C-alpha atoms as one frame of an Amber mdcrd trajectory, in Angstrom:
protein
   9.378  -6.567   7.822  10.949  -9.348   9.871   7.679  -9.806  11.772   5.709
  -9.881   8.511   8.109 -12.471   7.082   7.727 -14.584  10.228   3.935 -14.394
   9.969   3.943 -15.269   6.268   6.151 -18.281   6.909   3.369 -19.777   9.066
   1.013 -19.654   6.056   3.277 -21.974   4.062   2.583 -20.114   0.830   3.941
 -21.832  -2.257   6.575 -19.504  -3.689   9.050 -20.041  -6.504  10.818 -16.686
  -6.443  10.800 -13.149  -5.145  11.400 -10.443  -7.730  12.560  -6.970  -6.728
  13.519  -3.694  -8.379  17.104  -3.660  -7.200  16.598  -0.439  -5.262  18.195
  -0.836  -1.839  15.034  -1.059   0.297  13.283  -3.374  -2.183  16.322  -5.657
  -2.308  16.605  -5.707   1.490  12.887  -6.478   1.798  13.170  -9.307  -0.733
  16.123 -10.788   1.160  14.298 -10.601   4.520  11.263 -12.318   3.021  13.368
 -14.942   1.227  15.180 -15.873   4.437  11.851 -16.955   5.978   9.811 -18.019
   2.951  12.605 -19.878   1.155  11.436 -19.513  -2.448  12.763 -22.387  -4.550
  14.405 -20.032  -7.092  15.512 -17.412  -4.545  15.375 -13.709  -5.343  15.849
 -11.988  -8.669  16.382  -8.358  -9.606  14.178  -7.312 -12.508  13.809  -4.097
 -14.440  10.564  -2.311 -15.192   9.119  -2.002 -11.681  10.474   1.380 -10.599
   7.878   3.868  -9.323   7.115   5.470 -12.678   7.919   2.643 -15.089   5.419
   1.564 -17.730   3.306  -1.240 -16.251   2.346  -2.948 -19.492   5.502  -5.052
 -20.026   5.370  -6.588 -16.533   1.570  -6.933 -16.692   1.866  -8.944 -19.891
   4.609 -11.129 -18.394   2.737 -11.731 -15.126  -0.477 -12.703 -16.883   1.471
 -15.504 -18.596   3.354 -16.508 -15.424   2.520 -19.983 -14.172   4.716 -20.059
 -11.056   3.811 -18.442  -7.725   5.988 -15.394  -7.225   6.306 -12.297  -5.074
   7.090  -8.838  -6.409   8.756  -6.282  -4.150   8.171  -2.969  -5.852   7.175
   0.625  -5.409   4.226   2.957  -5.521   2.588   4.152  -7.648   3.721   1.314
  -9.955   2.242  -1.524  -7.845  -1.108   0.228  -7.543  -1.358   0.751 -11.296
  -0.206  -2.821 -11.942  -2.870  -4.288  -9.633  -5.598  -2.398 -11.482  -4.352
  -3.509 -14.903  -4.054  -7.159 -13.796  -7.763  -6.960 -13.039  -8.498  -5.505
 -16.456  -9.214  -2.031 -15.122  -7.715   1.332 -16.056  -4.344   1.884 -14.393
  -5.586   4.965 -12.559  -8.343   3.018 -10.768  -7.441   2.243  -7.154  -8.342
  -1.367  -6.375  -5.823  -2.025  -3.614  -4.768   0.390  -0.900  -1.132  -0.376
  -0.338   0.483   0.222   3.028   4.196   0.218   3.649   5.490  -2.905   5.330
   2.525  -5.141   4.568   1.748  -7.877   2.081  -1.001  -7.975  -0.488  -1.959
 -11.257  -2.001  -3.042  -9.972  -5.373  -5.997 -10.932  -7.443  -3.940 -13.525
  -9.241  -3.107 -16.897  -7.843   0.532 -16.486  -8.862   1.452 -12.984  -7.694
   2.102 -11.805  -4.166   3.350  -8.295  -3.631   4.622  -6.571  -0.478   2.322
  -4.118   1.181  -2.176  -6.740   4.427  -2.715 -10.276   3.694  -5.862 -10.880
   1.725  -7.268 -14.093   0.307  -5.831 -14.979  -3.092  -8.389 -14.781  -5.847
  -7.665 -16.297  -9.258  -7.373 -13.590 -11.903 -10.317 -14.939 -13.926 -12.555
 -14.946 -10.833 -11.461 -11.432  -9.892 -12.224 -10.128 -13.376 -15.636 -11.862
 -13.332 -16.408 -10.394  -9.893 -15.530  -6.931 -11.154 -17.594  -7.423 -14.316
 -20.576  -8.526 -12.219 -20.261  -5.344 -10.161 -19.546  -7.204  -6.920 -16.436
  -5.112  -6.281 -16.460  -1.359  -6.732
C-alpha cells in the first residue's frame, strides 16, 4: 500500500478526507494513504461500510457529497456500492476490485481503495450505462 500511496501522490488528486470502517486493516490503509495524500480533513472512521452492511445509507450520503473523498472499505460492500452509485442493481458487478489497488469510482467525488481508472462524473457514467456503452 505504501507504493500505491506514493504513486497516487504524484497524481495530485484533490482530496478532502479519507473515510474508513475502523477495522484494523482499513484504518491502517487509510493512515498510509493519508500520510502521502494529505487530505485537508484527514481521516475519519464511519459506520455502515462493513462487508455486509446495507449500502443504501452511504449511497444516499455519497450522492449528495460535494467534496472529493476516499472510502477505505470492504468487499462485498464496495462492489455493491459501486453498482448502486451507477443506478444499477447492487448485485451487478461493474468494478472488479483487487486488494491493494485504487479505484477511482464513477463519481467525481469518490475514490475507493482497490487500479486507477479515469474519474467519470456520476451523471456521465449513468448516461453511458443507459446508452449501452458499458455492459
